[in-house]
N, C-alpha and C positions, 0 to 999 in steps of 0.2 A: 577673241576679244575684238578684233577689227570688224568682224561681221556683225557683232552685237552693237558696236558703236555706230556702224553704218545704218542699222535698222532704226536706231534712236533718232538719227538725223532725218531719215526718210519718213518715219511715222512718229510725229511729235508726241502722241499719247504714250508711246513706249518710253520716251524720255522721262515723263512723270512717274512711270512705274519702275524706274531703275533704282540702283543702289546708292541712295543718298539719304542723309538725315539732316534736316534743317536745324540750325542752332536752337530755334524756338521749340523744337520737338524732342529735345533730349529728355525732357521731363517724363515723357511716356515710357522711355526705356528705363529711367530710374525707378519709376513706379513698378514696372515689370520686375526689375531686380529686387525691389523691396518685397513684392508679393511672392516671388519664388524663393526669396532669401539667397539668391545667387548674385553676389556682388562682384563677380569677375567680368563685368561688362566693360568693354573698351571699344573705341572707334578709331579706325585709322583715318586720320584727317589729312595727312601730309605724305608727300613722297620726296625722295632726295633730289629729284630733277627740278623742283620748283625754286623760284628765286626768293630773296628775302622779303620783298614786297608782298608776294603771295602768302608766304608763311605768316607774316605780321597780320594781314587781313583775315586769314582763317583763324588764327589764335584769338584775335580780338572778337571776332563774331561768335565763336563758341564760348569764350570766357564770359562775354556779356549776354550770351544766349539771344542775340538779336542781330539781324543784318537787314539793311534797308534797300539793297540794290539787287543786281542780277545774281540769282542763286548759282549760276554757272561760274561766277567769279570766285566762289569759295569751295568748289568741288574740283576734283582732279581731272578735268577735261583737257585734252590736248588742244593747243592753239597754234595757229600758223607761225607765230613768232618762235614757238618752241621746236617746230619741225627742223629748222636750220641747225638747232643744237643736237638733234638726234644723232647726227654723224659723229659727234664728239663723246657721247656717253657710252659706257661699256656695251649696252644693248646694241647701239648703232654700230659700234666697232665690230661686234660679233656678227652682225648682219652682213657687213662688208666682207668679213673673213669667210662667211659661209656662201658667198657668191650672190647675195641678193642684188638686184638692180636697184640701187638707191634712188635713181631718178623716178622709177616706177613707184617705189615706196613713197616718195615725196608727193607724187600725184595723188596717191590714195589718201595720204594724210591730209592733203589740201582739201579733199572732198569732205573730210570729217571735221574740218574747222568749224567751231560753233560760235565764232566771234559775232556773227550776225544774229544769233538767237538770244532772246531776252526772256528769262523766266523771272518774273517779279516775285521775289522771295516773300514779301509781306502779303501778296495776293493769295498765297498758299495757306494762310491761316485757316485752320479747320480741315484741311485736306485729309489728314490722317484719322480724323474722327471716325469715318466709316470703317476703317481697318481696325481701330481700337474697339469699337462697339459691336460691329456686325460684319466681320470679315468673311466673305463667302467666295473669295477668289478661287478656291479649289473646286468650286461647284459650277463655275461659269467660264465662258470663253471670252478672253479679253479682246476687245475690238475698239474701233473708233465709232463715234456717234454717227458719222455719215455712212457707215457700212451696215448699220442695223436698219432693216426694213420693218416698220411698225406693223404692217399688215401680215407679216410673216408669223405663223403660228409658233415657230421656234424662237422668236425674239427673246423670250424669257431665259433662254440658255446663254445669252450674251450679256456682257457687262461693258458699258461705255463710261464708267465713272471717271476714270482718268482723263479720257477724251473730253468729257463735259467741262472739266476745269480749264481747258484750253480756250473756252469760249468767253471767259470773263474779260471785262475791259481793263 
């Protein structure tokens, strides 16, 4: 899990391709449930380690199906302010018992802090359309736009769709 989070920080296009659902995009999943007649759809939005302010913000965003700020404010990303609490929660206590060097764990978690990263939620309107209408992720290699060389004959094997969304203002 930590390795995956680290990749998302180092390669921002990986952040867009990760496991989140915007409140505005719930409709696509409801449509899929209706189409397949499988109404057992649910999303895990919250975790026990978050504070009341976070819970309220997430519930309001998904209840109203709209959020006007940083998408990372309503998904379960670890923040520096939460790292200090890590020692007090059961997972942290278990890590101490198992002999983890908590100072080193804290350094690693500091590196994953996303408080400086801003993902404008409303700027992602339309992002899922490609995946709904013409998903070919299984046929291409996911990469960033700057890694594709257009003169390369094999460039059609690569997809930089997620990376291209990082270029908007």
